[in-house]
C-alpha positions, 0 to 999 in steps of 0.5 A, a space after each residue: 336806534 343802534 343799542 351801543 349808540 344809544 347806550 353811549 350817547 345817554 351816558 355821555 349826555 348824563 356825564 357831562 359837566 356842566 350837565 344840560 338837559 336833553 330830550 329822548 324822542 320815542 317812535 310812538 310820539 312820546 318823549 322823556 325829557 332828562 332835567 337831572 343826570 340822575 333821572 336816567 341810566 342806560 346799559 346794554 341798549 335798555 334804559 330806565 328814567 324816573 319822570 316828575 311822579 318818581 315812576 320808572 320808565 323802562 324803554 330800549 334802544 328800538 323804542 328811541 328815534 332821537 336824541 335832542 340836546 337842549 336846543 333851548 340853551 343853544 339857541 340862548 347862547 347864539 343870541 348873546 
């Protein structure tokens, strides 16, 4: 994923109000769920997130293959 696109997308999703969870999918098959806008920050293609344990998880734009917005909320609003 492009560095600028990655940084802009992560920051846009963290800043939207009301905040809605999203997931980052990595090229090794792992993922990082962002359920709070204060658990992830990105700058210049590099990001740090804090998981449930509070330990930092560092990754860069090259590790991310996909950004998934909260699909459960989208499906729930379509049914209403």
